[in-house]
N, C-alpha and C positions, 0 to 999 in steps of 0.2 A: 280500440280505445278512442274515445272522443277527445280530441285535443282542446284544452281550454285556453292555454297561453298562445300568444303570437310572438314570434321572434322578429326583432328589428335590429337596426345597426348597433344599438346600445345595450341590448340584452333581450328581455322578455317583457311583455305587457299583458295585462288581463283586461278584457272588456268589462266595463262597469257592471253589466248584468250577470257576469260570470264570477265576480269576486268571491261570493259566498261558496260557490262550488269549488273554486280554486283553493280556498282555505281548507275546505273539508278534505279535498284530495291530498293537499300537503300534509295535513294532520295524519291521514291514513298512511302516507308514505313514512312519516316520522315514526309512527307506531310500528310499522313493519321493520324499519331499521333497528329500533330498540329491541324488538322481539328476536331478530336475527342475532344481535349482539348477546342478548341474554341466553339464547339457545346455544351459542358458541361456548359460553362459560359452562353451561350445564353439561354439554357434550364432553368438554375437556375433563370435567370432574368425573363423569361416568366412565370415560375411557381410562382415566388414571386408576380408578377402582378395579376395572377389568384387568389392566396391566398388572396391578399389584397382586391380583389373584391368579396371574399366569394365563389369562384368557384372551390374549391379544390375537390369537388365531381363530377365534370363534366367529360365527356368522354375525352374532350380535355386535361384536366389536367392529367388524368390517362395515356393518350397516351404519353404525355411528360415525365411522371414519368418512364414509361416502357423504353422509348428511353434513358433516362438518366441512368437507371440501366444497360441497355445493353452496353452502352458506357463505364460505369464504370467497368463492367465485362471484357471488352476487354482490357482496360488500365491496370487493375490489372493483367491480364494474361501476358501482355507484361512486366510489372514491376517485376512480380514473376520470370521471366526468365532472369532478369538482363538487360532488354532493356531500 
């Protein structure tokens, strides 16, 4: 990844010629975050349906659980860095 921001004593700065690129990347990051949160809600609902049908031991359920845990790990990493 090509870094756009520069870290200094007070935080981060973006060189003038990179501001548009920085805003675009920030927007993509925010899109990713929203998609992960939405997917978490969707996965929870799908897993609840599988549980209600007694299918919590199926491969499909376990795949959804792994996806949910991976998403949660990513979101926790972002939050742990104050994002």
